[in-house]
C-alpha positions as CSV (number, residue, x, y, z in Angstrom):
1,X,7.8,7.2,-20.2
2,X,5.0,9.6,-19.3
3,X,1.4,8.7,-20.2
4,X,1.1,11.7,-22.6
5,X,4.1,10.4,-24.6
6,X,2.8,6.9,-25.0
7,X,1.5,5.5,-28.2
8,X,-2.3,4.7,-28.3
9,X,-1.4,1.0,-28.3
10,X,0.7,1.4,-25.1
11,X,-2.0,3.4,-23.4
12,X,-4.5,0.6,-24.1
13,X,-2.0,-1.9,-22.7
14,X,-1.6,0.0,-19.5
15,X,-5.3,0.4,-19.3
16,X,-5.8,-3.3,-19.7
17,X,-3.3,-4.0,-16.9
18,X,-5.2,-1.5,-14.6
19,X,-8.5,-3.3,-15.3
20,X,-7.0,-6.7,-14.5
21,X,-5.4,-5.3,-11.3
22,X,-8.8,-3.9,-10.2
23,X,-10.6,-7.2,-11.0
24,X,-8.0,-9.3,-9.2
25,X,-8.1,-7.1,-6.1
26,X,-11.9,-7.2,-5.9
27,X,-12.1,-11.0,-6.5
28,X,-9.3,-11.6,-3.9
29,X,-10.9,-9.2,-1.5
30,X,-14.3,-10.9,-1.8
31,X,-12.7,-14.3,-1.2
32,X,-10.8,-13.0,1.8
33,X,-13.9,-11.3,3.2
34,X,-15.7,-14.7,3.3
35,X,-12.9,-16.0,5.5
36,X,-13.0,-12.9,7.6
37,X,-16.7,-13.1,8.2
38,X,-16.5,-16.8,9.1
39,X,-13.9,-16.2,11.9
40,X,-13.2,-19.9,11.4
41,X,-10.5,-22.2,12.9
42,X,-10.0,-23.4,9.3
43,X,-7.9,-20.3,8.7
44,X,-4.9,-22.4,9.7
45,X,-2.9,-19.5,11.2
46,X,0.9,-20.1,11.0
47,X,3.8,-17.9,11.7
48,X,6.8,-16.9,9.5
49,X,10.4,-16.7,10.6
50,X,9.8,-13.0,11.6
51,X,6.8,-14.0,13.7
52,X,4.3,-12.4,11.3
53,X,1.1,-14.4,10.9
54,X,-0.2,-15.9,7.7
55,X,-3.6,-17.5,7.2
56,X,-5.2,-19.8,4.7
57,X,-7.0,-16.6,3.4
58,X,-3.7,-14.9,2.6
59,X,-2.5,-17.9,0.6
60,X,-5.8,-18.5,-1.2
61,X,-6.2,-14.8,-2.1
62,X,-2.7,-14.6,-3.5
63,X,-3.2,-17.8,-5.5
64,X,-6.3,-16.3,-7.0
65,X,-4.6,-13.0,-7.9
66,X,-1.7,-14.9,-9.5
67,X,-4.1,-17.0,-11.5
68,X,-5.8,-13.9,-12.9
69,X,-2.5,-12.2,-13.7
70,X,-1.0,-15.2,-15.4
71,X,-4.1,-15.8,-17.5
72,X,-4.0,-12.3,-18.9
73,X,-0.2,-11.7,-18.9
74,X,1.7,-15.0,-18.9
75,X,5.0,-13.4,-19.6
76,X,4.8,-10.9,-16.7
77,X,6.7,-11.3,-13.4
78,X,4.9,-11.7,-10.1
79,X,6.3,-10.8,-6.6
80,X,4.0,-11.8,-3.7
81,X,4.3,-11.8,0.0
82,X,3.3,-15.4,0.5
83,X,4.5,-17.4,-2.6
84,X,7.7,-17.6,-4.6
85,X,8.4,-15.1,-7.4
86,X,7.6,-15.8,-11.1
87,X,9.5,-14.5,-14.1
88,X,11.9,-12.3,-12.1
89,X,13.6,-10.8,-15.2
90,X,10.4,-9.7,-16.9
91,X,9.9,-6.0,-17.7
92,X,6.6,-5.9,-15.9
93,X,6.4,-7.1,-12.3
94,X,3.2,-7.4,-10.4
95,X,3.6,-6.9,-6.7
96,X,1.0,-8.4,-4.4
97,X,0.1,-8.2,-0.7
98,X,-3.1,-10.3,-0.6
99,X,-4.0,-9.2,2.9
100,X,-2.3,-6.1,4.2
101,X,-3.1,-6.1,7.8
102,X,-3.3,-9.8,8.6
103,X,-3.0,-9.1,12.4
104,X,-6.1,-7.0,12.2
105,X,-7.8,-9.7,10.0
106,X,-7.3,-12.5,12.5
107,X,-8.7,-10.5,15.4
108,X,-11.8,-9.5,13.5
109,X,-10.8,-5.9,13.0
110,X,-11.9,-4.6,9.5
111,X,-8.8,-2.6,8.9
112,X,-7.1,-4.6,6.2
113,X,-6.9,-4.4,2.4
114,X,-5.6,-6.0,-0.8
115,X,-2.7,-4.3,-2.4
116,X,-1.6,-4.8,-6.1
117,X,1.0,-2.8,-8.0
118,X,2.4,-3.1,-11.5
119,X,6.1,-2.0,-11.9
120,X,7.7,-1.3,-15.2
121,X,11.5,-1.6,-14.9
122,X,11.2,-1.5,-11.1
123,X,9.0,1.7,-11.0
124,X,5.3,1.5,-10.0
125,X,3.1,2.6,-12.8
126,X,-0.2,1.2,-11.5
127,X,-1.5,0.8,-8.0
128,X,-4.7,-0.7,-6.6
129,X,-5.9,-0.8,-2.9
130,X,-9.1,-2.5,-2.0
131,X,-10.8,-2.5,1.4
132,X,-13.4,-5.3,1.2
133,X,-15.1,-4.7,4.6
134,X,-15.8,-1.1,3.5
135,X,-16.1,-1.8,-0.2
136,X,-13.6,1.0,-0.9
137,X,-11.4,0.8,-4.0
138,X,-8.5,3.1,-4.8
139,X,-6.7,2.9,-8.1
140,X,-4.0,5.0,-9.8
141,X,-2.1,4.9,-13.0
142,X,1.0,7.0,-13.6
143,X,0.0,10.4,-15.0
144,X,-3.7,9.9,-14.6
145,X,-4.4,10.6,-10.9
146,X,-5.9,8.6,-8.1
147,X,-9.5,7.5,-7.9
148,X,-11.7,6.5,-5.0
149,X,-14.7,4.3,-6.0
150,X,-14.5,5.9,-9.5
151,X,-14.1,9.5,-8.4
152,X,-10.9,11.5,-8.4
153,X,-9.4,11.9,-4.9
154,X,-6.7,14.2,-3.5
155,X,-4.6,14.4,-0.4
156,X,-5.2,17.1,2.1
157,X,-3.9,20.7,1.8
158,X,-3.0,21.1,5.5
159,X,0.1,23.3,5.7
160,X,0.6,23.9,9.4
161,X,2.2,21.0,11.4
162,X,0.2,22.1,14.5
163,X,-3.0,21.3,12.6
164,X,-1.9,18.0,11.2
165,X,-3.3,14.6,11.8
166,X,-0.7,11.8,11.5
167,X,-0.6,8.1,11.8
168,X,2.3,5.8,12.5
169,X,3.3,2.1,12.6
170,X,4.5,0.8,15.0
171,X,6.3,1.8,18.2
172,X,8.5,-1.3,18.5
173,X,10.0,-0.7,15.0
174,X,10.7,2.9,15.9
175,X,12.5,1.5,19.0
176,X,14.6,-0.8,16.9
177,X,15.6,2.2,14.8
178,X,16.3,4.4,17.9
179,X,13.7,6.9,16.7
180,X,11.1,6.7,19.5
181,X,12.0,10.1,20.7
182,X,11.8,11.5,17.2
183,X,8.3,10.0,16.8
184,X,7.3,11.5,20.2
185,X,8.5,14.9,19.1
186,X,6.5,14.7,15.9
187,X,3.3,13.6,17.8
188,X,3.8,16.5,20.2
189,X,3.9,19.0,17.4
190,X,0.9,17.8,15.6
191,X,-2.8,18.2,16.5
192,X,-3.6,14.5,16.5
193,X,-1.7,11.2,16.2
194,X,-2.7,7.6,16.3
195,X,-1.1,4.2,15.6
196,X,-2.6,2.5,12.5
197,X,-1.3,0.6,9.6
198,X,-3.3,-0.5,6.6
199,X,-6.3,1.9,7.2
200,X,-3.8,4.8,7.2
201,X,-3.5,4.7,3.4
202,X,-7.3,5.0,3.1
203,X,-7.4,8.0,5.4
204,X,-4.5,9.7,3.7
205,X,-6.0,9.3,0.3
206,X,-9.2,10.8,1.4
207,X,-7.6,13.8,3.1
208,X,-8.6,12.6,6.6
209,X,-5.0,12.5,7.8
210,X,-2.0,14.3,6.5
211,X,0.9,11.9,7.1
212,X,1.6,8.3,7.7
213,X,5.0,7.2,9.0
214,X,5.7,3.5,8.7
215,X,8.6,2.1,10.8
216,X,8.7,-1.2,8.9
217,X,7.5,-2.4,5.5
218,X,8.6,-4.4,2.5
219,X,8.2,-4.0,-1.3
220,X,4.6,-5.3,-1.3
221,X,3.7,-2.9,1.5
222,X,5.0,0.2,-0.3
223,X,4.7,-0.4,-4.1
224,X,0.9,0.2,-4.5
225,X,0.5,2.9,-1.8
226,X,3.5,4.9,-3.1
227,X,1.9,5.6,-6.6
228,X,-1.6,6.0,-5.1
229,X,-0.3,8.7,-2.8
230,X,1.8,10.5,-5.4
231,X,-0.9,10.4,-8.0
232,X,-3.2,11.9,-5.4
233,X,-0.8,14.9,-5.0
234,X,1.2,13.5,-2.0
235,X,4.7,12.3,-1.6
236,X,6.5,9.1,-0.6
237,X,10.0,8.5,0.5
238,X,12.0,6.5,3.0
239,X,13.1,8.1,6.3
240,X,16.0,9.8,4.6
241,X,14.2,11.4,1.7
242,X,15.0,8.7,-0.9
243,X,12.2,7.4,-3.1
244,X,13.0,3.8,-2.2
245,X,10.6,0.8,-2.0
246,X,13.3,-1.4,-0.4
247,X,14.5,0.7,2.6
248,X,12.1,-1.2,5.0
249,X,10.7,2.2,6.2
250,X,8.4,4.7,4.5
251,X,6.9,8.2,4.9
252,X,3.6,9.0,3.1
253,X,2.4,12.6,3.3
254,X,0.3,15.3,1.6
255,X,3.6,16.6,0.2
256,X,3.3,19.9,1.9
257,X,4.4,18.5,5.3
258,X,7.0,16.0,4.0
259,X,10.1,18.0,4.6
260,X,9.0,18.8,8.1
261,X,8.4,15.2,8.9
262,X,11.8,14.3,7.5
263,X,13.5,17.0,9.5
264,X,12.0,16.0,12.8
265,X,12.5,12.3,12.1
266,X,16.2,12.9,11.6
267,X,16.9,15.6,14.2
C-alpha cells in the first residue's frame, strides 16, 4: 500500500510508529554513548559464535528499544541482533541493530549507529538511523522521502564511474565470496575508494559518497538502510540485483551507478 492510498487513520498509525522509532533510537543512542565515552571495562565484551563482539552497551540499548516498542505496540513483533524474537507472526516487525559498528565502538572510533526499521509483511516501511557521537538522525517513511536532522536529504547525482566515491566492507568477506578481484576492478575505475561500514550510510545519504558495497550483513544491517537509501533517491539490492534483505550481501548506490556496480561485481 502506498502512502497516498492510505486512510487518514492508517497515515496516523504509520506516523506514530515513526515517532516511536525515532524516540527509541535517540534514547538507545544516548545510553550507548554513555558507555562509549566511559571506555570502561564494565562493558563485558563477549564474542558470538561467528566471533563478532557484543558488549553490555549492545544488550542494554536493545533492551531499552524493546521496552519502548512493547509499551507502544504490544502486539507487534521484534527482531533484534542480540536478543530472541518476539511475536514472529505479527504483521508489523521491528528490526533492531542497537549498535551497528560494535568493533568501532569498542576501539573508541565514533563510527557507529543505532538502526531501527519497521517492516509490514516483510517489507521495510520505516527506517531510522541515529549516529549519537555526531548527533545525526536520518529517518524515512515509505513514500515520504528521507530526512537528515529534520531536513530532506538526497543521494548524489554523480553519473560517471570515473568520478565516483565508493565505500566497501570488508575485504575478508569479498575473499570468501571470491570477489576480491571484482572489488579491485571497481576501485580502479572509481575516483576514490575506502573501507568503511556503518559510517558509509551516513555519507551516502548526504551525497558524500556514491556507492557502498557490503560483503556481509544480516537483516538488521540492511532493513533500515535500504528504505533510507531508496527514499533518498538511491537503490538497494544484493550482489545479483535482487531486492533481498536476507542474501547476506548488499549494494547501496545513488541509483545511477547501480547497474555499473552490479556488472563489475559479476564480471
